[in-house]
C-alpha angles and dihedrals in degrees: 000000000000115000121232119244094254093055091047090050093051096045097047091041091052093047093051092046093052093047092048090049090049091052090042092238102117096130095042093051091044090055092048090049090053089054088049090050090053091052091051089049092052093047103028095175095054094100092049094047096053093045095046111115091210091068118087113251091235091056091048092051092052090052092049092046089055089052094048092055088080095055139062141188119352098009093045090050090047093050088052090055092047091050092046091054090046093243100129090114089059094052097105090055089049090051090047091056093046090050091048090052092044093052092048090050089050089052092248123139120193125207148128134267123204122197136168091240134020117280126230117242089251092053094047092048090051093051091046090054090049093049091048090052094044094050093040100248131130093233140004125209112198126190108221125229130177120219115168091193092077089067096211143334123061139278116206126191118190138138093009091303131112121209107192113192096154123136087229094061091044092053092046088052091051092048088052092050094051092043103245 
């Protein structure tokens, strides 16, 4: 049975995270993976190219060797395994899983906050602190979006939870209660 890309990303990301933790190199590996992500963003087809069966093995190896020049130790060895198992196209999902685990380990929760109007830096900071406390994290980092259709209040999505304090949802609830 062939695994889907998300399962592969989770398994490989988890394995790398656990190995980095064991070797006490979490931050170092994280930084190298962010560099690797940047390379993949600059050359978005790289993973597809080195997993394409139409490309000669020697040509693939040369491309991967060029990539490996920028990495050492744990990340380099990990990339070799990913290449050998023909998973270079899944690398961004692997990095995402490692990053999620790294942030969790650091006590950081990522999410989004939707408001009807833009927040001041002070308001955003206050809400981030409240969300971190509510969800049991040291810190929250929320990406801000503005949606005037919510009328007022805030909607926060973080850690697979939605906290909807928008006026629109409150009005919808009231309409439902009074049968309109």
